C-alpha positions as CSV (number, residue, x, y, z in Angstrom):
1,M,5.8,-23.7,69.3
2,R,8.4,-22.1,66.9
3,A,7.4,-24.4,64.1
4,T,3.7,-23.5,64.4
5,Q,4.6,-19.8,64.4
6,L,6.7,-20.3,61.3
7,V,3.9,-22.1,59.5
8,I,1.4,-19.4,60.4
9,L,3.9,-16.6,59.4
10,L,4.5,-18.3,56.0
11,L,0.7,-18.7,55.4
12,F,0.0,-15.1,56.1
13,A,3.1,-13.9,54.1
14,G,1.9,-15.9,51.1
15,A,-1.5,-14.3,51.3
16,A,0.1,-10.8,51.1
17,W,2.0,-11.6,47.9
18,P,0.3,-10.2,44.8
19,A,-1.3,-12.8,42.6
20,A,0.1,-13.4,39.1
21,P,-2.1,-11.9,36.4
22,A,-4.7,-14.4,35.3
23,F,-3.7,-16.1,32.0
24,D,-6.5,-15.6,29.5
25,L,-6.9,-14.4,25.9
26,A,-6.6,-10.8,27.0
27,R,-3.3,-11.5,28.8
28,L,-1.9,-13.5,25.9
29,M,-2.8,-10.6,23.5
30,Q,-1.2,-8.2,25.9
31,L,2.1,-10.2,25.8
32,L,2.0,-10.6,22.1
33,A,1.4,-6.9,21.5
34,Q,4.8,-6.2,23.0
35,T,6.4,-7.9,20.0
36,Q,9.1,-5.6,18.5
37,P,10.2,-5.7,14.8
38,A,11.9,-9.0,14.3
39,E,13.4,-11.4,11.8
40,V,13.5,-15.0,13.0
41,P,14.4,-18.2,11.3
42,Y,11.8,-20.9,10.6
43,V,11.5,-24.5,9.5
44,E,8.3,-25.6,7.9
45,R,7.2,-29.2,7.4
46,R,4.3,-29.8,5.0
47,Y,2.6,-33.2,5.4
48,S,0.4,-34.6,2.6
49,G,-1.4,-37.9,2.3
50,L,0.1,-38.1,-1.3
51,L,3.7,-38.0,0.0
52,S,5.6,-40.5,2.1
53,E,7.8,-37.8,3.6
54,P,7.1,-34.2,4.6
55,V,8.3,-31.4,2.3
56,V,10.7,-29.3,4.4
57,S,11.4,-25.6,3.7
58,S,13.3,-23.0,5.7
59,G,14.0,-19.3,5.7
60,T,13.1,-16.3,7.8
61,I,9.9,-14.7,9.0
62,V,10.0,-10.9,9.3
63,Y,7.5,-8.8,11.3
64,R,7.4,-5.0,11.1
65,P,4.5,-3.6,13.2
66,P,1.8,-2.9,12.7
67,D,1.0,-4.9,9.6
68,V,4.0,-6.1,7.6
69,V,4.7,-9.8,7.6
70,E,7.2,-11.5,5.3
71,K,8.0,-15.1,4.8
72,N,11.3,-15.4,2.9
73,M,12.0,-19.0,1.9
74,K,15.6,-19.9,1.2
75,V,15.4,-23.7,1.0
76,P,14.5,-25.7,-1.2
77,R,14.1,-22.6,-3.5
78,E,14.0,-18.8,-3.1
79,E,10.5,-17.5,-2.8
80,S,8.9,-14.7,-0.7
81,F,5.5,-13.8,0.5
82,R,4.9,-10.2,1.8
83,I,1.7,-9.1,3.4
84,A,1.6,-5.3,3.7
85,G,-1.5,-3.2,4.0
86,R,-4.3,-4.8,1.9
87,E,-2.0,-6.7,-0.4
88,L,0.0,-9.9,-0.7
89,T,3.1,-9.8,-2.9
90,V,4.5,-13.2,-4.0
91,T,8.0,-13.2,-5.5
92,R,9.2,-16.3,-7.4
93,K,12.1,-16.5,-9.9
94,G,12.4,-12.7,-9.9
95,R,8.7,-12.2,-10.9
96,Q,6.2,-10.5,-8.6
97,V,2.5,-11.2,-8.4
98,R,0.3,-8.8,-6.3
99,I,-3.0,-10.0,-4.9
100,T,-5.5,-7.7,-3.1
101,L,-6.5,-9.5,0.1
102,S,-10.2,-8.5,-0.2
103,S,-10.4,-10.5,-3.5
104,A,-9.2,-13.7,-1.8
105,P,-11.0,-14.5,1.5
106,L,-8.7,-17.5,2.3
107,L,-5.6,-15.3,2.0
108,A,-7.3,-12.5,3.9
109,A,-8.1,-14.9,6.8
110,F,-4.6,-16.3,6.8
111,A,-3.1,-12.7,6.8
112,A,-5.4,-11.8,9.7
113,S,-4.2,-14.9,11.7
114,L,-0.5,-13.8,11.3
115,R,-1.1,-10.1,11.9
116,G,-3.5,-10.7,14.7
117,M,-1.1,-13.0,16.5
118,L,2.0,-11.0,16.0
119,S,0.3,-7.7,17.0
120,G,-1.8,-9.2,19.8
121,D,-5.0,-8.0,18.1
122,A,-7.8,-10.3,19.4
123,A,-10.5,-8.3,17.6
124,L,-8.8,-8.9,14.2
125,L,-8.6,-12.6,15.0
126,R,-12.2,-12.8,16.0
127,E,-13.3,-11.3,12.7
128,H,-12.2,-14.5,11.0
129,Y,-11.9,-17.2,13.7
130,R,-13.4,-18.8,16.8
131,L,-10.7,-18.7,19.4
132,A,-9.9,-21.3,22.1
133,L,-7.0,-20.8,24.5
134,Q,-5.4,-23.7,26.4
135,G,-2.6,-23.8,28.9
136,A,-0.8,-21.1,31.0
137,E,1.6,-18.3,30.3
138,P,4.8,-20.5,30.2
139,D,3.2,-23.0,27.7
140,W,0.0,-22.1,25.7
141,K,-1.9,-23.1,22.6
142,L,-4.4,-20.9,20.8
143,E,-6.7,-22.8,18.4
144,M,-8.4,-20.7,15.7
145,T,-11.3,-22.2,13.8
146,P,-12.5,-20.4,10.7
147,I,-15.9,-18.7,10.9
148,D,-16.3,-18.2,7.1
149,E,-17.6,-21.3,5.4
150,E,-15.5,-20.7,2.3
151,V,-12.4,-20.6,4.4
152,A,-13.4,-23.6,6.4
153,R,-13.7,-25.6,3.1
154,Y,-9.9,-25.4,3.0
155,V,-8.7,-24.8,6.5
156,E,-10.0,-26.9,9.4
157,R,-8.0,-24.9,12.1
158,I,-4.8,-23.1,12.9
159,V,-3.1,-23.9,16.2
160,V,-0.5,-21.5,17.4
161,S,1.6,-22.4,20.4
162,G,4.3,-20.6,22.4
163,R,5.6,-19.4,25.7
164,A,4.7,-16.0,27.2
165,G,4.8,-13.5,24.4
166,R,6.8,-15.7,22.0
167,I,5.2,-17.8,19.2
168,G,7.1,-21.1,18.8
169,Q,4.9,-23.0,16.4
170,I,2.1,-22.5,13.9
171,E,0.2,-25.6,12.7
172,V,-2.3,-25.3,9.8
173,R,-4.6,-28.2,9.5
174,E,-6.3,-28.3,6.1
175,A,-9.8,-29.7,5.6
176,S,-8.2,-32.3,3.2
177,G,-6.2,-33.8,6.1
178,D,-2.9,-32.3,4.9
179,R,-1.1,-30.0,7.4
180,S,1.9,-27.8,7.8
181,V,3.9,-27.2,10.9
182,M,6.1,-24.1,11.1
183,T,8.6,-23.8,14.0
184,V,10.1,-20.4,14.6
185,N,13.1,-19.7,16.8
């Protein structure tokens, strides 16, 4: 009789526990929105059908809410890309080039993907991509497929994966078949 009572007690006790929040796009965005300013190392591998080995680069990714994202490459050469406001600034060999995002739809869409993910802004992502979330909070993937035909001519999809509110990898699959895989720590 004691074993039966214990089983019944455990069943009812389990029913009283609050359920974990459902993991959906809203929950993922909520977790990502908690991202604080950060500087994290990255390693990026670019695969091309024209090369037998991937091209590997590394450096740091910097995020300063709400809209500053920097990619500072250290290897194989020093180069930086800074998205702030409505502008992308590229610095190579001490020279800066500024590009207004509105003049380059592909860059604007890519900037939106980074900003939207880092800030947890699903509305911004939906302006440029169809979104498909897979997995659960401890291990998820968000596939972003470009809406704009001009962007889709170059980018087939972007797949971002991570755990809870941390992004671990960003894969960009190009329409040409080439791809890049960036792992962040």
